[in-house]
DRENRO-713369 format. One line per 10 residues: number of its first residue (from 1); for each residue z, x, y of N, C-alpha, C. Coordinates in nm, 2 decimals. Layout:
NUM	Z,X,Y,Z,X,Y,Z,X,Y | ...;
***
This chain:
1	-5.20,-9.20,-4.70,-5.10,-9.24,-4.61,-4.97,-9.23,-4.69 | -4.89,-9.13,-4.65,-4.77,-9.09,-4.72,-4.65,-9.07,-4.63 | -4.53,-9.08,-4.68,-4.41,-9.05,-4.61,-4.32,-8.97,-4.71 | -4.22,-8.90,-4.66,-4.15,-8.81,-4.75,-3.99,-8.84,-4.74 | -3.92,-8.83,-4.85,-3.78,-8.84,-4.85,-3.73,-8.71,-4.91 | -3.65,-8.64,-4.83,-3.59,-8.50,-4.87,-3.44,-8.53,-4.89 | -3.41,-8.52,-5.02,-3.27,-8.56,-5.06,-3.20,-8.44,-5.12 | -3.07,-8.42,-5.08,-2.99,-8.31,-5.14,-2.85,-8.35,-5.16 | -2.76,-8.26,-5.20,-2.63,-8.31,-5.25,-2.52,-8.32,-5.15 | -2.54,-8.28,-5.02,-2.43,-8.30,-4.92,-2.50,-8.31,-4.79;
11	-2.43,-8.39,-4.70,-2.48,-8.42,-4.57,-2.51,-8.30,-4.48 | -2.42,-8.20,-4.49,-2.45,-8.08,-4.41,-2.57,-8.01,-4.45 | -2.61,-8.00,-4.58,-2.72,-7.94,-4.63,-2.85,-8.01,-4.58 | -2.84,-8.15,-4.58,-2.95,-8.23,-4.53,-2.99,-8.20,-4.39 | -2.89,-8.19,-4.31,-2.90,-8.16,-4.16,-2.96,-8.02,-4.15 | -2.91,-7.92,-4.22,-2.95,-7.78,-4.22,-3.10,-7.78,-4.26 | -3.15,-7.86,-4.35,-3.28,-7.85,-4.40,-3.37,-7.91,-4.29 | -3.33,-8.01,-4.22,-3.40,-8.07,-4.11,-3.42,-7.96,-4.00 | -3.32,-7.90,-3.97,-3.32,-7.79,-3.86,-3.41,-7.68,-3.90 | -3.41,-7.64,-4.03,-3.49,-7.53,-4.07,-3.63,-7.57,-4.07;
21	-3.66,-7.69,-4.11,-3.80,-7.74,-4.11,-3.85,-7.74,-3.96 | -3.78,-7.79,-3.87,-3.82,-7.79,-3.73,-3.85,-7.65,-3.68 | -3.75,-7.56,-3.71,-3.76,-7.43,-3.66,-3.88,-7.34,-3.71 | -3.91,-7.38,-3.85,-4.02,-7.31,-3.91,-4.16,-7.36,-3.86 | -4.17,-7.48,-3.83,-4.31,-7.54,-3.81,-4.34,-7.57,-3.66 | -4.23,-7.57,-3.57,-4.26,-7.60,-3.43,-4.34,-7.48,-3.37 | -4.44,-7.50,-3.29,-4.48,-7.62,-3.22,-4.60,-7.70,-3.30 | -4.62,-7.66,-3.43,-4.73,-7.72,-3.49,-4.69,-7.84,-3.58 | -4.57,-7.89,-3.55,-4.51,-8.00,-3.64,-4.57,-8.13,-3.61 | -4.63,-8.19,-3.71,-4.70,-8.33,-3.69,-4.62,-8.43,-3.76;
31	-4.50,-8.39,-3.82,-4.42,-8.49,-3.88,-4.30,-8.54,-3.80 | -4.26,-8.67,-3.82,-4.14,-8.71,-3.76,-4.03,-8.68,-3.85 | -3.93,-8.61,-3.80,-3.81,-8.57,-3.88,-3.70,-8.66,-3.85 | -3.64,-8.73,-3.94,-3.54,-8.83,-3.92,-3.42,-8.81,-4.01 | -3.30,-8.87,-3.98,-3.18,-8.88,-4.05,-3.14,-9.03,-4.06 | -3.04,-9.06,-4.14,-3.00,-9.20,-4.15,-2.95,-9.25,-4.01 | -2.92,-9.17,-3.93,-2.86,-9.22,-3.79,-2.97,-9.26,-3.70 | -3.10,-9.20,-3.72,-3.20,-9.23,-3.63,-3.33,-9.29,-3.68 | -3.32,-9.32,-3.81,-3.45,-9.37,-3.88,-3.47,-9.52,-3.84 | -3.59,-9.56,-3.85,-3.63,-9.71,-3.83,-3.61,-9.78,-3.97;
41	-3.65,-9.90,-3.96,-3.64,-9.98,-4.09,-3.76,-9.97,-4.18 | -3.85,-9.87,-4.15,-3.97,-9.83,-4.23,-4.00,-9.68,-4.21 | -4.04,-9.62,-4.31,-4.09,-9.48,-4.30,-4.23,-9.48,-4.25 | -4.25,-9.41,-4.13,-4.38,-9.41,-4.08,-4.47,-9.30,-4.15 | -4.60,-9.30,-4.12,-4.69,-9.20,-4.18,-4.64,-9.06,-4.15 | -4.63,-8.98,-4.26,-4.60,-8.84,-4.25,-4.45,-8.82,-4.20 | -4.37,-8.93,-4.19,-4.22,-8.91,-4.16,-4.15,-8.84,-4.28 | -4.06,-8.76,-4.24,-3.97,-8.70,-4.34,-3.82,-8.74,-4.31 | -3.77,-8.82,-4.41,-3.63,-8.87,-4.40,-3.53,-8.77,-4.48 | -3.44,-8.70,-4.41,-3.35,-8.61,-4.47,-3.22,-8.68,-4.49;
51	-3.18,-8.69,-4.61,-3.05,-8.77,-4.66,-2.99,-8.70,-4.78 | -2.87,-8.74,-4.81,-2.80,-8.68,-4.93,-2.75,-8.80,-5.02 | -2.74,-8.76,-5.15,-2.71,-8.86,-5.25,-2.58,-8.94,-5.21 | -2.48,-8.87,-5.16,-2.34,-8.94,-5.14,-2.36,-9.05,-5.03 | -2.45,-9.03,-4.93,-2.47,-9.13,-4.83,-2.51,-9.27,-4.89 | -2.59,-9.26,-5.00,-2.65,-9.37,-5.06,-2.56,-9.43,-5.18 | -2.48,-9.35,-5.23,-2.41,-9.39,-5.36,-2.26,-9.43,-5.33 | -2.21,-9.41,-5.21,-2.08,-9.46,-5.19,-2.07,-9.61,-5.18 | -1.99,-9.66,-5.27,-1.99,-9.81,-5.28,-1.91,-9.87,-5.15 | -1.82,-9.79,-5.10,-1.74,-9.85,-4.99,-1.78,-9.78,-4.86;
61	-1.89,-9.72,-4.86,-1.94,-9.65,-4.73,-1.95,-9.75,-4.61 | -1.90,-9.70,-4.50,-1.90,-9.78,-4.38,-2.02,-9.72,-4.29 | -2.10,-9.63,-4.34,-2.21,-9.57,-4.27,-2.31,-9.68,-4.23 | -2.40,-9.65,-4.15,-2.50,-9.74,-4.11,-2.60,-9.77,-4.22 | -2.63,-9.67,-4.30,-2.71,-9.69,-4.40,-2.65,-9.71,-4.54 | -2.67,-9.83,-4.60,-2.62,-9.85,-4.73,-2.74,-9.88,-4.82 | -2.71,-9.86,-4.96,-2.82,-9.85,-5.05,-2.88,-9.99,-5.07 | -2.81,-10.09,-5.13,-2.87,-10.22,-5.17,-2.81,-10.33,-5.07 | -2.90,-10.43,-5.06,-2.85,-10.56,-5.00,-2.76,-10.62,-5.10 | -2.64,-10.68,-5.05,-2.56,-10.75,-5.14,-2.63,-10.89,-5.18;
71	-2.61,-10.93,-5.31,-2.68,-11.05,-5.35,-2.63,-11.17,-5.27 | -2.50,-11.17,-5.23,-2.46,-11.29,-5.15,-2.50,-11.26,-5.01 | -2.58,-11.36,-4.95,-2.62,-11.33,-4.81,-2.51,-11.33,-4.72 | -2.40,-11.39,-4.74,-2.29,-11.38,-4.64,-2.22,-11.25,-4.64 | -2.24,-11.17,-4.74,-2.18,-11.03,-4.75,-2.27,-10.93,-4.67 | -2.39,-10.97,-4.64,-2.47,-10.87,-4.58,-2.44,-10.85,-4.43 | -2.48,-10.73,-4.38,-2.44,-10.68,-4.24,-2.51,-10.78,-4.14 | -2.44,-10.80,-4.03,-2.49,-10.89,-3.92,-2.61,-10.81,-3.85 | -2.60,-10.69,-3.84,-2.71,-10.61,-3.78,-2.73,-10.48,-3.86 | -2.85,-10.42,-3.83,-2.89,-10.30,-3.91,-2.97,-10.33,-4.03;
81	-2.98,-10.24,-4.12,-3.06,-10.26,-4.24,-3.01,-10.17,-4.35 | -3.07,-10.19,-4.47,-3.03,-10.12,-4.58,-3.13,-10.02,-4.63 | -3.10,-9.92,-4.71,-3.19,-9.83,-4.76,-3.31,-9.90,-4.83 | -3.26,-10.01,-4.90,-3.36,-10.09,-4.99,-3.46,-10.15,-4.89 | -3.43,-10.19,-4.77,-3.51,-10.24,-4.67,-3.62,-10.15,-4.63 | -3.58,-10.02,-4.60,-3.67,-9.91,-4.57,-3.77,-9.89,-4.67 | -3.73,-9.88,-4.79,-3.82,-9.86,-4.91,-3.93,-9.97,-4.92 | -3.87,-10.09,-4.92,-3.96,-10.21,-4.94,-4.06,-10.21,-4.83 | -4.01,-10.20,-4.70,-4.11,-10.21,-4.58,-4.22,-10.10,-4.59 | -4.17,-9.98,-4.63,-4.27,-9.87,-4.65,-4.38,-9.91,-4.75;
91	-4.33,-9.95,-4.87,-4.43,-9.98,-4.97,-4.52,-10.10,-4.93 | -4.47,-10.20,-4.85,-4.55,-10.31,-4.82,-4.66,-10.28,-4.71 | -4.64,-10.16,-4.65,-4.74,-10.11,-4.56,-4.85,-10.03,-4.63 | -4.83,-10.02,-4.76,-4.93,-9.95,-4.84,-4.91,-9.80,-4.83 | -4.79,-9.76,-4.80,-4.76,-9.61,-4.78,-4.68,-9.56,-4.91 | -4.74,-9.45,-4.97,-4.67,-9.39,-5.08,-4.56,-9.30,-5.03 | -4.47,-9.28,-5.12,-4.35,-9.19,-5.09,-4.35,-9.07,-5.18 | -4.33,-8.96,-5.12,-4.31,-8.83,-5.19,-4.16,-8.80,-5.19 | -4.10,-8.79,-5.30,-3.95,-8.75,-5.30,-3.94,-8.60,-5.34 | -3.86,-8.53,-5.25,-3.83,-8.39,-5.26,-3.68,-8.38,-5.29;
101	-3.65,-8.33,-5.41,-3.51,-8.32,-5.44,-3.46,-8.18,-5.44 | -3.38,-8.15,-5.33,-3.33,-8.01,-5.31,-3.21,-7.98,-5.41 | -3.20,-7.86,-5.46,-3.09,-7.84,-5.56,-3.09,-7.94,-5.67 | -3.21,-7.96,-5.73,-3.23,-8.07,-5.83,-3.15,-8.05,-5.96 | -3.08,-7.94,-5.98,-3.00,-7.92,-6.10,-2.86,-8.00,-6.08 | -2.84,-8.05,-5.96,-2.71,-8.11,-5.92,-2.74,-8.26,-5.89 | -2.65,-8.35,-5.94,-2.64,-8.50,-5.91,-2.76,-8.58,-5.97 | -2.87,-8.52,-6.01,-2.99,-8.60,-6.04,-2.96,-8.69,-6.16 | -2.88,-8.64,-6.25,-2.88,-8.71,-6.39,-2.77,-8.82,-6.39 | -2.70,-8.85,-6.28,-2.60,-8.95,-6.28,-2.68,-9.09,-6.27;
111	-2.60,-9.19,-6.31,-2.66,-9.33,-6.30,-2.70,-9.37,-6.17 | -2.61,-9.34,-6.06,-2.63,-9.37,-5.93,-2.76,-9.31,-5.88 | -2.78,-9.18,-5.91,-2.89,-9.11,-5.86,-3.03,-9.16,-5.92 | -3.02,-9.19,-6.05,-3.13,-9.25,-6.12,-3.17,-9.39,-6.06 | -3.07,-9.46,-6.02,-3.09,-9.59,-5.96,-3.16,-9.58,-5.82 | -3.11,-9.48,-5.74,-3.17,-9.45,-5.61,-3.32,-9.40,-5.63 | -3.36,-9.33,-5.73,-3.49,-9.28,-5.76,-3.58,-9.40,-5.79 | -3.52,-9.50,-5.88,-3.59,-9.61,-5.91,-3.63,-9.70,-5.79 | -3.53,-9.72,-5.70,-3.55,-9.79,-5.58,-3.66,-9.73,-5.49 | -3.66,-9.60,-5.48,-3.77,-9.53,-5.40,-3.90,-9.54,-5.46;
121	-3.91,-9.54,-5.60,-4.03,-9.55,-5.67,-4.14,-9.46,-5.61 | -4.11,-9.32,-5.62,-4.20,-9.23,-5.55,-4.33,-9.21,-5.63 | -4.43,-9.17,-5.56,-4.56,-9.13,-5.63,-4.55,-9.01,-5.69 | -4.47,-8.91,-5.63,-4.46,-8.77,-5.68,-4.31,-8.74,-5.65 | -4.25,-8.65,-5.74,-4.13,-8.59,-5.73,-4.14,-8.45,-5.73 | -4.08,-8.38,-5.63,-4.07,-8.23,-5.64,-3.92,-8.20,-5.65 | -3.90,-8.13,-5.76,-3.76,-8.08,-5.79,-3.75,-7.93,-5.75 | -3.66,-7.90,-5.66,-3.64,-7.76,-5.62,-3.51,-7.70,-5.66 | -3.51,-7.59,-5.73,-3.39,-7.54,-5.78,-3.41,-7.39,-5.83 | -3.31,-7.31,-5.81,-3.32,-7.17,-5.86,-3.27,-7.18,-6.01;
131	-3.21,-7.28,-6.05,-3.16,-7.30,-6.20,-3.21,-7.44,-6.24 | -3.33,-7.46,-6.26,-3.39,-7.60,-6.28,-3.34,-7.66,-6.42 | -3.31,-7.59,-6.52,-3.27,-7.64,-6.64,-3.13,-7.61,-6.68 | -3.06,-7.72,-6.71,-2.91,-7.70,-6.74,-2.89,-7.64,-6.88 | -2.99,-7.69,-6.98,-2.98,-7.64,-7.11,-3.12,-7.63,-7.18 | -3.12,-7.60,-7.30,-3.24,-7.58,-7.37,-3.32,-7.72,-7.39 | -3.24,-7.83,-7.41,-3.30,-7.96,-7.43,-3.37,-8.00,-7.31 | -3.31,-7.97,-7.19,-3.38,-8.01,-7.06,-3.52,-7.93,-7.05 | -3.51,-7.80,-7.09,-3.63,-7.71,-7.08,-3.74,-7.76,-7.18 | -3.70,-7.81,-7.29,-3.79,-7.86,-7.39,-3.86,-7.99,-7.35;
141	-3.77,-8.08,-7.29,-3.82,-8.21,-7.24,-3.92,-8.19,-7.13 | -3.90,-8.09,-7.04,-3.99,-8.06,-6.94,-4.12,-8.00,-6.99 | -4.11,-7.92,-7.10,-4.23,-7.87,-7.16,-4.32,-7.98,-7.22 | -4.26,-8.07,-7.27,-4.34,-8.20,-7.33,-4.41,-8.26,-7.22 | -4.34,-8.29,-7.10,-4.40,-8.35,-6.99,-4.52,-8.27,-6.94 | -4.51,-8.14,-6.94,-4.62,-8.05,-6.89,-4.74,-8.08,-6.99 | -4.71,-8.08,-7.12,-4.82,-8.10,-7.21,-4.89,-8.23,-7.20 | -4.81,-8.33,-7.15,-4.87,-8.47,-7.13,-4.93,-8.48,-6.99 | -4.94,-8.37,-6.91,-4.99,-8.37,-6.78,-4.92,-8.46,-6.69 | -4.78,-8.48,-6.71,-4.70,-8.56,-6.63,-4.61,-8.47,-6.54;
151	-4.62,-8.34,-6.55,-4.54,-8.25,-6.48,-4.61,-8.12,-6.47 | -4.57,-8.03,-6.37,-4.62,-7.90,-6.35,-4.50,-7.82,-6.29 | -4.51,-7.69,-6.31,-4.41,-7.60,-6.26,-4.47,-7.50,-6.16 | -4.41,-7.49,-6.05,-4.45,-7.40,-5.94,-4.34,-7.29,-5.93 | -4.36,-7.16,-5.96,-4.26,-7.07,-5.94,-4.29,-6.98,-5.82 | -4.17,-6.95,-5.75,-4.17,-6.88,-5.63,-4.12,-6.73,-5.67 | -4.20,-6.63,-5.63,-4.17,-6.49,-5.66,-4.03,-6.46,-5.59 | -3.94,-6.40,-5.67,-3.80,-6.37,-5.63,-3.80,-6.29,-5.49 | -3.89,-6.19,-5.49,-3.90,-6.10,-5.37,-3.93,-6.19,-5.24 | -4.01,-6.29,-5.25,-4.05,-6.37,-5.14,-3.92,-6.45,-5.09;
161	-3.84,-6.49,-5.19,-3.72,-6.56,-5.15,-3.61,-6.47,-5.09 | -3.61,-6.35,-5.14,-3.52,-6.25,-5.07,-3.56,-6.22,-4.94 | -3.70,-6.19,-4.92,-3.76,-6.16,-4.79,-3.73,-6.27,-4.69 | -3.73,-6.39,-4.73,-3.70,-6.51,-4.65,-3.56,-6.53,-4.61 | -3.47,-6.45,-4.67,-3.33,-6.45,-4.64,-3.25,-6.56,-4.71 | -3.32,-6.63,-4.81,-3.24,-6.74,-4.88,-3.14,-6.69,-4.98 | -3.16,-6.58,-5.04,-3.07,-6.51,-5.13,-3.06,-6.37,-5.09 | -2.95,-6.31,-5.13,-2.93,-6.17,-5.11,-2.98,-6.09,-5.24 | -3.03,-5.98,-5.21,-3.08,-5.89,-5.33,-2.95,-5.85,-5.42 | -2.86,-5.81,-5.35,-2.74,-5.77,-5.43,-2.62,-5.76,-5.33;
171	-2.50,-5.79,-5.38,-2.38,-5.77,-5.30,-2.28,-5.68,-5.38 | -2.24,-5.57,-5.33,-2.14,-5.49,-5.39,-2.00,-5.52,-5.34 | -1.92,-5.58,-5.42,-1.79,-5.63,-5.37,-1.68,-5.53,-5.41 | -1.70,-5.45,-5.52,-1.59,-5.36,-5.56,-1.66,-5.25,-5.65 | -1.61,-5.13,-5.64,-1.67,-5.02,-5.72,-1.59,-5.02,-5.85 | -1.66,-4.97,-5.96,-1.61,-4.96,-6.09,-1.49,-4.87,-6.09 | -1.50,-4.76,-6.01,-1.39,-4.66,-6.00,-1.26,-4.73,-5.95 | -1.27,-4.82,-5.86,-1.15,-4.89,-5.81,-1.08,-4.97,-5.92 | -1.16,-5.03,-6.00,-1.11,-5.12,-6.10,-1.05,-5.04,-6.21 | -1.10,-4.93,-6.24,-1.05,-4.83,-6.34,-0.91,-4.78,-6.31;
181	-0.88,-4.78,-6.18,-0.75,-4.73,-6.14,-0.64,-4.83,-6.19 | -0.68,-4.96,-6.21,-0.58,-5.05,-6.25,-0.60,-5.11,-6.39 | -0.66,-5.03,-6.48,-0.69,-5.07,-6.61,-0.57,-5.13,-6.68 | -0.60,-5.25,-6.74,-0.48,-5.32,-6.81,-0.40,-5.41,-6.73 | -0.41,-5.40,-6.60,-0.33,-5.48,-6.51,-0.38,-5.62,-6.50 | -0.31,-5.71,-6.45,-0.35,-5.85,-6.42,-0.46,-5.85,-6.32 | -0.58,-5.90,-6.36,-0.70,-5.89,-6.28,-0.68,-5.96,-6.14 | -0.60,-6.07,-6.14,-0.58,-6.14,-6.01,-0.50,-6.06,-5.91 | -0.40,-5.99,-5.97,-0.32,-5.90,-5.88,-0.40,-5.79,-5.84 | -0.48,-5.73,-5.92,-0.57,-5.62,-5.89,-0.66,-5.65,-5.77;
191	-0.73,-5.77,-5.78,-0.82,-5.81,-5.67,-0.75,-5.83,-5.54 | -0.62,-5.88,-5.55,-0.55,-5.90,-5.42,-0.51,-5.77,-5.37 | -0.47,-5.68,-5.45,-0.42,-5.55,-5.41,-0.54,-5.47,-5.35 | -0.66,-5.48,-5.41,-0.78,-5.41,-5.36,-0.82,-5.47,-5.22 | -0.81,-5.61,-5.21,-0.84,-5.68,-5.09,-0.76,-5.63,-4.97 | -0.62,-5.63,-5.00,-0.53,-5.59,-4.89,-0.55,-5.44,-4.86 | -0.57,-5.36,-4.95,-0.61,-5.22,-4.93,-0.73,-5.20,-4.84 | -0.84,-5.28,-4.88,-0.96,-5.28,-4.80,-0.94,-5.32,-4.65 | -0.85,-5.43,-4.64,-0.83,-5.48,-4.50,-0.76,-5.38,-4.42 | -0.66,-5.31,-4.48,-0.59,-5.21,-4.40,-0.68,-5.09,-4.37;
201	-0.77,-5.05,-4.46,-0.87,-4.94,-4.43,-0.96,-4.98,-4.31 | -1.01,-5.11,-4.31,-1.10,-5.15,-4.20,-1.02,-5.15,-4.06 | -0.89,-5.21,-4.07,-0.82,-5.21,-3.95,-0.79,-5.07,-3.89 | -0.77,-4.97,-3.98,-0.75,-4.83,-3.94,-0.88,-4.78,-3.87 | -0.99,-4.82,-3.93,-1.12,-4.76,-3.87,-1.14,-4.82,-3.73 | -1.11,-4.95,-3.70,-1.12,-5.01,-3.57,-1.03,-4.93,-3.48 | -0.91,-4.90,-3.52,-0.80,-4.84,-3.43,-0.85,-4.70,-3.39 | -0.92,-4.63,-3.48,-0.98,-4.49,-3.45,-1.06,-4.50,-3.33 | -1.13,-4.60,-3.31,-1.23,-4.61,-3.20,-1.17,-4.70,-3.08 | -1.04,-4.72,-3.09,-0.97,-4.78,-2.98,-0.98,-4.93,-2.97;
211	-1.01,-5.00,-3.08,-1.02,-5.15,-3.07,-0.91,-5.21,-3.15 | -0.84,-5.31,-3.09,-0.74,-5.38,-3.14,-0.79,-5.50,-3.23 | -0.85,-5.48,-3.34,-0.90,-5.59,-3.42,-0.83,-5.60,-3.54 | -0.79,-5.72,-3.58,-0.70,-5.74,-3.70,-0.78,-5.82,-3.81 | -0.85,-5.76,-3.90,-0.93,-5.83,-4.00,-0.87,-5.93,-4.08 | -0.94,-6.04,-4.10,-0.89,-6.15,-4.18,-0.92,-6.12,-4.33 | -0.83,-6.14,-4.41,-0.84,-6.14,-4.56,-0.86,-6.28,-4.61 | -0.98,-6.31,-4.66,-1.01,-6.45,-4.70,-1.01,-6.46,-4.86 | -0.93,-6.55,-4.91,-0.90,-6.56,-5.05,-0.96,-6.70,-5.10 | -1.06,-6.70,-5.19,-1.11,-6.82,-5.24,-1.04,-6.86,-5.36;
221	-1.00,-6.99,-5.37,-0.92,-7.03,-5.48,-1.02,-7.13,-5.56 | -0.99,-7.15,-5.68,-1.07,-7.25,-5.76,-1.06,-7.38,-5.70 | -1.17,-7.47,-5.71,-1.17,-7.60,-5.66,-1.07,-7.69,-5.72 | -1.05,-7.68,-5.85,-0.96,-7.77,-5.92,-0.81,-7.72,-5.92 | -0.79,-7.60,-5.88,-0.66,-7.54,-5.87,-0.59,-7.57,-6.00 | -0.64,-7.55,-6.12,-0.58,-7.58,-6.24,-0.47,-7.49,-6.28 | -0.40,-7.53,-6.39,-0.28,-7.44,-6.43,-0.33,-7.30,-6.45 | -0.24,-7.21,-6.40,-0.27,-7.06,-6.42,-0.21,-7.02,-6.55 | -0.29,-6.99,-6.65,-0.25,-6.97,-6.79,-0.17,-6.83,-6.80 | -0.22,-6.73,-6.73,-0.16,-6.60,-6.75,-0.05,-6.58,-6.64;
231	0.03,-6.67,-6.63,0.13,-6.67,-6.52,0.23,-6.55,-6.54 | 0.27,-6.50,-6.42,0.37,-6.39,-6.42,0.50,-6.44,-6.45 | 0.53,-6.58,-6.45,0.65,-6.63,-6.48,0.67,-6.65,-6.63 | 0.78,-6.63,-6.68,0.81,-6.65,-6.83,0.85,-6.80,-6.85 | 0.91,-6.86,-6.75,0.97,-6.99,-6.79,0.89,-7.11,-6.73 | 0.78,-7.09,-6.66,0.70,-7.19,-6.60,0.56,-7.16,-6.58 | 0.47,-7.25,-6.57,0.34,-7.23,-6.53,0.32,-7.26,-6.38 | 0.22,-7.21,-6.31,0.20,-7.23,-6.18,0.05,-7.23,-6.14 | 0.02,-7.29,-6.03,-0.12,-7.29,-5.99,-0.17,-7.16,-5.93 | -0.29,-7.14,-5.92,-0.35,-7.02,-5.85,-0.30,-7.00,-5.71;
241	-0.29,-7.11,-5.64,-0.25,-7.11,-5.50,-0.10,-7.06,-5.49 | -0.01,-7.13,-5.57,0.13,-7.09,-5.56,0.15,-6.95,-5.61 | 0.08,-6.90,-5.71,0.08,-6.77,-5.76,0.03,-6.67,-5.65 | -0.07,-6.70,-5.58,-0.13,-6.61,-5.48,-0.03,-6.59,-5.36 | 0.02,-6.70,-5.32,0.11,-6.70,-5.20,0.24,-6.62,-5.24 | 0.29,-6.65,-5.36,0.41,-6.57,-5.40,0.39,-6.42,-5.41 | 0.26,-6.39,-5.47,0.24,-6.25,-5.48,0.22,-6.18,-5.34 | 0.15,-6.24,-5.25,0.14,-6.18,-5.12,0.27,-6.16,-5.05 | 0.37,-6.26,-5.07,0.50,-6.24,-5.01,0.57,-6.12,-5.07 | 0.55,-6.11,-5.21,0.62,-5.99,-5.27,0.56,-5.86,-5.23;
251	0.43,-5.86,-5.19,0.36,-5.75,-5.14,0.39,-5.72,-4.99 | 0.48,-5.80,-4.93,0.52,-5.77,-4.79,0.45,-5.84,-4.68 | 0.36,-5.93,-4.72,0.28,-6.01,-4.62,0.37,-6.12,-4.57 | 0.40,-6.12,-4.43,0.49,-6.22,-4.38,0.44,-6.36,-4.39 | 0.53,-6.45,-4.42,0.50,-6.59,-4.45,0.41,-6.66,-4.35 | 0.44,-6.62,-4.22,0.36,-6.68,-4.11,0.23,-6.62,-4.08 | 0.19,-6.52,-4.17,0.06,-6.46,-4.17,-0.03,-6.51,-4.29 | 0.03,-6.61,-4.36,-0.05,-6.67,-4.48,-0.09,-6.81,-4.44 | -0.22,-6.84,-4.43,-0.26,-6.97,-4.39,-0.32,-7.05,-4.50;
***
């Protein structure tokens, strides 16, 4: 008698996993698939709850599902239930929980995540990742667990993953010949020049067959947008975003065409 919790690092991925699970196994699906919005206060037999770390670890979350009951009874919600309630009720019914951690190289080692795992108290944990070990120490620690019969490793053949469409075999984004044309130049400026050049080529190809299509040039910036050390300016530092916009303007891209 078991139930499952499928946990990942973001809400969008949790919902995607649920949808993929349904599409892969329907109409032979015998499991109840649920999310924090539609789960009951107990995990039923064979139920799979799809959730993300953030949903449980946000201290000030106003979502329906919170991690722990406040110690002060007066601080508890007037209606609804806590994640802690779901887990306790499930265990009280004698039902074991299997925890499946998607992208297990991310978020698992934080104190909050470890606290959540402790609350769940799973019978088994499945860690899924294309990069399961962050460093050699983690790899050695896992090897010790395998020797002690506390863990096992299941490897999926790379070609099977490619055939399933989960990863691409290869993506060619730029030829070596193109890069050699700009040898010694600023690499950010080179990539922007090549992107604009490619955009214009594609636009011209559409025009040849009589279609008025204006391709979008999408530029991905660093998440932290940190200081740009190889700045083109002598007297100041600037961020990648400011540098990129400035360079596009100097290359003749109208300001109202930069989003």
